[in-house]
C-alpha positions in Angstrom: -21.2 -11.9 -15.9 -18.7 -11.4 -18.7 -15.3 -13.0 -18.4 -12.4 -10.6 -18.0 -10.3 -9.8 -21.1 -7.1 -10.8 -19.3 -6.3 -13.6 -16.8 -5.5 -13.0 -13.2 -1.7 -13.5 -13.5 -1.6 -11.1 -16.4 -3.6 -8.5 -14.5 -1.1 -8.6 -11.6 2.0 -8.7 -13.8 0.9 -5.7 -15.9 0.5 -3.7 -12.7 3.9 -4.8 -11.4 5.6 -4.0 -14.7 4.5 -0.4 -14.5 5.1 0.3 -10.8 8.3 0.4 -8.8 8.3 -2.5 -6.3 10.6 -1.9 -3.3 11.9 -4.8 -1.4 11.0 -5.0 2.3 14.7 -4.6 3.3 14.9 -1.3 1.4 11.5 -0.1 2.8 12.8 -0.6 6.3 15.6 1.9 5.6 13.2 4.5 3.9 10.4 4.6 6.4 12.4 6.5 9.1 12.6 9.5 6.8 10.1 12.3 7.6 9.0 12.8 4.0 8.3 9.1 3.3 4.8 7.6 4.0 4.2 3.9 4.2 0.5 3.3 3.5 -1.3 0.1 4.5 -4.3 -0.4 2.1 -5.4 -3.7 3.6 -9.0 -4.0 4.9 -9.4 -2.9 8.5 -10.3 -6.5 9.4 -6.9 -7.7 8.2 -5.2 -5.1 10.4 -7.3 -6.2 13.4 -6.6 -9.9 12.7 -2.9 -9.8 11.7 -1.4 -6.6 13.2 0.2 -3.5 11.8 3.5 -2.2 10.7 4.5 0.4 13.2 4.1 4.0 11.9 2.4 2.9 8.7 -0.7 5.0 7.9 -3.9 3.0 7.2 -5.8 4.3 4.2 -8.7 2.2 2.9 -7.9 1.3 -0.7 -11.1 2.8 -2.0 -10.2 6.2 -0.5 -6.6 6.5 -1.8 -7.3 8.8 -4.7 -9.7 11.0 -2.7 -7.4 11.4 0.3 -4.3 12.1 -1.9 -5.7 14.4 -4.6 -5.3 18.0 -3.5 -8.5 19.1 -5.3 -10.6 16.5 -3.5 -12.9 17.5 -0.7 -11.5 14.5 1.2 -7.8 15.6 0.8 -5.6 14.9 3.8 -3.2 17.8 4.4 -0.5 15.5 5.8 0.3 14.7 2.2 1.7 18.3 1.9 4.8 17.1 3.8 5.3 13.9 1.9 7.6 13.4 -1.0 7.3 9.6 -1.4 4.4 7.2 -0.8 4.9 3.5 -0.6 1.8 1.3 -0.6 1.4 -2.2 0.7 -1.3 -4.8 1.2 -1.0 -8.5 2.2 0.9 -10.0 -0.8 1.6 -7.0 -3.0 -1.2 -7.6 -5.5 -3.6 -4.9 -4.4 -0.8 -2.4 -3.7 0.6 -2.9 -7.2 -2.8 -2.3 -8.8 -3.5 0.7 -6.5 -0.1 2.2 -7.2 -0.7 1.8 -10.9 -4.0 3.6 -10.7 -2.5 6.4 -8.7 0.4 6.7 -11.1 -2.0 6.9 -14.0 -3.2 10.1 -12.3 0.5 11.3 -12.1 1.3 10.6 -8.4 4.6 8.5 -8.8 3.7 6.1 -6.0 5.6 2.9 -5.3 4.6 -0.3 -3.6 6.3 -2.8 -1.2 7.0 -6.0 -3.0 5.8 -9.0 -1.0 3.5 -6.8 1.1 2.8 -7.5 4.8 3.5 -11.2 4.2 7.0 -10.3 3.2 7.4 -8.1 6.3 6.3 -11.0 8.5 8.7 -13.4 6.7 11.6 -11.0 7.4 10.5 -11.1 11.1 10.3 -7.3 11.3 8.4 -5.5 14.1 4.6 -5.7 14.0 2.2 -4.1 16.4 0.0 -6.8 17.8 -3.5 -7.2 16.4 -6.1 -5.1 18.2 -8.7 -7.9 18.3 -9.4 -11.3 16.9 -12.1 -11.6 14.2 -15.0 -13.9 15.0 
């Protein structure tokens, strides 16, 4: 396998430089608005193991573009009511990269800096995990 052209840190920092990262404290104030959607892109196993942020919508990372693009056969009509999308993952790396990809398509998506880990550190409400992984 070929080596990547850029190192891991550069890959993440390039994504973070092009995407607006919103602090957890600010996200808490935004998510009560009807036109703001907080999207959890973590793997379903992470949600089952670690819990969920209440009222966050889970969208598998690989389906983001397909569920959000209005011309896609997989488009989810609830996006018609949304003005702002904020992605998050566990640490903020995947959400920064995913937001960059969506923004390259013209979406104007943001991500929650620090991710679910930052939410946990702030000791904010989390819905209990649904089951333990074995």
